[in-house]
C-alpha positions in Angstrom: -6.2 11.8 4.5 -4.5 10.2 2.0 -0.9 11.4 2.5 -1.1 9.4 5.7 -3.3 6.8 5.5 -0.6 5.7 1.9 2.1 6.8 4.6 0.9 4.5 7.2 0.3 1.7 4.6 4.0 1.9 3.3 5.6 1.4 7.2 3.7 -1.8 7.7 4.3 -3.4 4.4 8.1 -2.1 5.3 7.7 -4.6 8.8 5.7 -7.1 7.5 8.4 -8.0 4.6 11.5 -6.9 7.0 10.6 -8.4 10.2 8.0 -11.1 9.2 9.1 -12.3 6.2 13.0 -10.8 6.5 12.7 -9.3 3.5 16.0 -7.3 3.0 16.0 -5.8 -0.2 13.5 -5.6 -3.6 13.2 -5.8 -7.3 12.8 -2.1 -8.8 13.0 -2.4 -12.6 16.6 -3.8 -13.1 18.0 -4.1 -10.4 17.7 -4.5 -6.2 17.4 -1.9 -3.5 17.6 -2.3 -0.6 14.3 -2.2 1.5 14.3 0.9 3.8 15.3 2.9 0.3 12.0 2.7 -2.0 8.7 3.9 -1.5 5.7 2.5 -1.5 4.3 1.2 -5.1 7.8 -1.4 -5.2 7.3 -2.2 -1.5 3.9 -2.5 -3.0 5.1 -4.6 -6.3 6.7 -6.8 -3.1 4.2 -7.6 -1.2 1.6 -9.8 -3.4 4.3 -11.3 -5.5 5.7 -12.7 -1.7 1.4 -13.6 -2.0 1.7 -11.5 1.6 -2.5 -10.7 1.7 -5.2 -13.2 2.5 -7.5 -12.0 -0.5 -7.8 -9.7 -3.3 -10.1 -7.5 -1.7 -7.3 -6.5 0.3 -4.8 -6.5 -2.3 -7.3 -4.4 -4.8 -8.4 -2.0 -2.0 -3.8 -1.2 -0.5 -3.2 -1.1 -4.4 -6.2 1.9 -4.8 -4.8 3.8 -1.5 -1.6 3.6 -3.5 -2.9 5.4 -6.9 -4.3 8.2 -4.8 -1.5 8.8 -2.8 0.7 9.5 -6.5 -2.5 11.8 -7.8 -1.5 14.2 -4.4 1.1 16.1 -7.0 -1.0 19.7 -8.3 -0.1 18.4 -11.2 -1.6 15.7 -11.9 -4.1 16.4 -9.7 -5.6 19.2 -12.9 -5.1 16.4 -15.0 -7.9 13.9 -13.6 -10.7 13.3 -14.6 -11.9 12.4 -11.4 -11.0 15.0 -8.4 -9.9 13.7 -4.9 -12.7 15.1 -3.2 -13.2 14.6 0.5 -15.1 12.5 -0.1 -13.1 9.7 -2.4 -11.3 10.9 0.2 -12.9 9.1 2.3 -13.9 6.9 1.5 -10.0 5.8 0.7 -9.8 5.8 4.2 -12.1 3.7 5.2 -12.4 0.8 1.6 -8.4 1.2 3.8 -9.9 0.1 7.4 -11.9 -2.9 6.2 -8.5 -4.1 4.4 -5.8 -3.8 7.7 -8.8 -6.2 9.3 -8.8 -8.4 6.6 -4.9 -8.3 6.4 -5.1 -8.1 10.8 -7.6 -11.2 10.9 -4.3 -13.6 8.8 -2.3 -12.7 11.4 -4.6 -13.8 14.1 -5.1 -17.6 11.6 -1.8 -18.3 11.6 -0.5 -17.9 15.1 
């Protein structure tokens, strides 16, 4: 569930940056990369830098998705104090859905 939520978020941020804001490259470290070659982390940083999200609550919710998506590797998850149990995955998804609704409201306000 967390992986799919992260994939959906990555697609939505990519679409917003590329199609709505005409961003073609993203700064990653000291180099610039084609927007289609970077993953969620750099896309999220670019979106935050460009103030894409209408509220801090939306940004924080999307950062939460990113954090838990990165924990899916078994070696990473084993080291964690708080495990990615089904209830946590469900909570991350619900928080994401609420943030997505808030983000979508900003599109209709601009129309």
